[in-house]
N, C-alpha and C positions, 0 to 999 in steps of 0.2 A: 504494501499499500503506498501509495506517496503524499507526502505531506500536504495537504490542504486542496488534493484533489477530492474530488465527489468520489463515493463507492462505486457508484454505477460504472464509472471510467474503468475502472481495476481491470476489464479483459481488452479493451482499446490499449490500455500502456502496456499492457503483456505482449499483445500482438506487434507494436508498433516496437518496442525494445528488442522483440524476437530478430523483427525483419532487419534491425541495424547489425545483427551475429552474420546476418549474409553474406556480408563484407569479408567474413571471416573462413569462410566455405571453400576451400580450395578448387582450382579450375572452373570456377563459377563466376557467377556476375550479381552484385548487389542487387537484391530485390526492391523495385519502386512502387511508390504507392501514394495514392492522392485518398485522401478523408472526405466522402461527401455526407454530408448533414447539415442541418439549417445552422444559421449563426444563433450562438448562444451554447450551442452543446459542448465546448472544450475541446472543438479542432485546435484555433492557434496555440492554447495553454498548452495542449499535449506536446504540439511540435516545439515550444520555444523552450519544453523542460529537458528535451532531447539534449543533450552537450558532452562535449569528448572529444578525444581522439578522431582525426578524420573528418568532423562534422563541421560544415560551414552553413553556419545561417546568413538570409539575405532577406528583404523584404518584397526586390520582385527582382527580375533579368531578362535582359534581351540576348539575343544569336552571340550579339557584342562581346557583351557583358560574359556569356559564359565562357567564349573564347577568350577575353583576358584573363579571365580565374585560371584555366588550364594552364595559361603561359606562366603566371608566376607560381606554379608550383608543380616546377620538373620533377621534384622528389617522389609525385604522385603519393602525398599524403592525404588528399582529400580524395574521402570514398563516399559522400555524401552531401548534397546540398538538401537542407531543410529548411522550405519557403512557407513561412507561417497562412499565408493565404494566396495562391493562383488567381484570386477572381482579377486583379488587375492585369494581370502579365496577358491573360486571356480577354481583358477588354480593349485592346489595342487595338492600332489598324490591321486589317485580316494577314498583308503582307509582313508586317511584321510578326504578329502572331505565328504564320506560317514557317517563317526561318527559326524564330524560336521551338516551336516545336520538331522540326526537323533536326535539329541541332539536339536536342535533347532524344530523341529515337537511335542517333548514334551513338552519343556519348554514354547513354545507358546499356548498349547492345557492344561494341566493341572499342569504347573510349574516343572515337573520331568525335572529330570537334571544326567546324568549318567556318568562315568569314568572309563575305563579298563585298570587301570596301573600298576595294583599290590598292589595300596593301601587298607588298609582294609574299609576304608567309599567311598563305591560306589555309593550310592544313595544320591542326595539332594532333596529336598520337597522345594517350591520356589513359592512365587505368581507368576501366568502365567504373563509372560514378552511380550512384543511387537519388534517386527522389523523391524526399514525403515532402506530402505538400495538402493545404484543405481547400475544397472550393464547396458552393452553396449548389443545391440541388439544381437552381435554377440555371444559373452557368452551364454546369457540369451536360444539361440537356442541350445545350444551343451547342454545343462540341462533338458530342456525341459521336455524329455522323465521322466527323471529321476524323476523329481519332479511331475507328474503324476501316477508315480508308488508309491511315498511314499505319496501323496497325498497333498502334501505342496500347489497345487495352490488355496488349501481352508484355507489355515491358513497365507500364505503369499500371498496378493493379486498383481499380475504383473500389475502395473501403466504406460499403451503406452502413448507416445506423440511425437510430433516434431514439429518441426517448419516450416509456409509455407513458402513461398518465400517471401512473400510480408513483413510478420517477421522479416527474415533473412537482407532485402535489410532496412528495417526502422533501426533494432538494428546496422547496418554498416555506417548510416546514423548519429546514434547517438554518436556512436564511434568515428566519422570522427569529429563530434561538438566536444567531450570532455565529454559525459555526461556518458558514461561506462566505467569504470577501470575495472582492475583486483583485487580490493579492494573485501574484503567477503561483504556479504550483513548483515544488521542490525540485531543483534539477535530479535530471538519474542522468549520474556520470560514467557514458559510455567507456569501456575499455576494451579498446581493441585486443584481442588475445591471439593475432597471429593466424597461420592460415592451419587450417585444420580441415580432414578430409573422415568424418565418424561412417564407419560401417552400417551399411542395410543388406540385412541379411534378404535372400527372397523372398519369404512370405511377408516382411511388412515394403517391399518392393511391389507387392503383387498389390499390396490393401491401397498404396497410394494409385498406386494405375487406375483402381476401380472410384477411389476418389479424383482421380484427375479429370474423368469422363465426365462427371457433375461440374467441375470445375471447368470444362471447356462447355459446356451448355450456359453457366453462369457467364459466361467471359463473352459468349456469344449474344447477348441478350441486346437488341436494341429497337429502339422506337421506331417507328412509321406509320403512314398514313394507306391506310385499303381504297379501294377504287372511291368508295365513298366520302372519301376524306376525315374518317375516324382513326383516330392516334389509338393504333394497336403495336404489341409487344412482338418482334419478330425474333428466331434465333438463326445467328448466319453461324455455318459451319466453320469449328476453329479445330484445325488438325493436334491432335494430342500431344503431339511430341513435346512441345514450348510446355504447356499445363504439365504434364509431368513430371519436365526437370525443374517449373519452378517450385511442384509442392514436396517435391524431393532437397531441393535447397533448402526451403525452411524448415523440414522437420531435420534436416542435419544444423540447421542455426538451431535449433532451440536445444538438441543435446548438447552443440557448443557451448551454449548460455548457461547450461545447468552442468558442465563440466563433465558430460559422460562420451565416450567414444566409441559410442554403437547408437544408432535409431533404435529406441524401445520403445513400448506401448503408450510412455508417455508425449511421447512427440507425434505418434500417429494421432493422437486424441487431440493435441494441438493442433494440426492440420485441421482437421473436422471443425473444433470451433472457428480456426479461419476461415473454412469454405462459409461459414454464418454469414458473415461479411461479402461474400462476393454476390449475391444475389440482389439487383438491382430492383426488382420486384418484391421482394420483402428484406427491408432491410433489417439488420440485427437491431430487436430490442436491447435495450439497457435501462 
């Protein structure tokens, strides 16, 4: 439990801190995520509390800004960019947003960063980095089609959650009792644990493959309009290879976080809880 953080956010904080440990999984890229939830549900505070080695906080960025950030990090120390609110970045001119998103895609995939502003040096190589950010459901919905066309949903995983009415009532009671204030949550000091490759037995691997089938469906869900103009949810086909790799990496990261050299039942259970956050039609109830 993090000091000053509402009890209801514990599952989300556990998820975010485990994702940071994907940067410790040997031969894999850090897993990126964007929290999709209403304003006032703690997105920014959870992201702001993440601190430590290899984590870079920023308020906003552009394609050129990403290039400059990679330029001043020749030792590849930065493994995650933490952006409390993605809304301003996605609300710029479409040309700017397209260039920024394209750079994010290559940075999270193979560490390549490009810029086209007339300079002689246009391409930089860096270790792949992860992104953790937050966005409101309204802004996310306007970007969904573009994210699908660019393949970003398989690189920056949308994490959906919302408060239940019971949670809202309890939080209001806590506010009335002076147990909740506007101060930031206590920092979570992330410490990079080096590179590790926790073993995954065949039995656990098969379970993860099964979970990846549902994960593929969740990632493939998008909104569209039928012939009558009604908004409906459609499932686009997602090749299961990438979702399987993501779930394996998350399971290994959870094992590393808890100092285990082998993926076990606890890690599979964690992956199942992670999946609860990835269905856009049924946000995780906190």
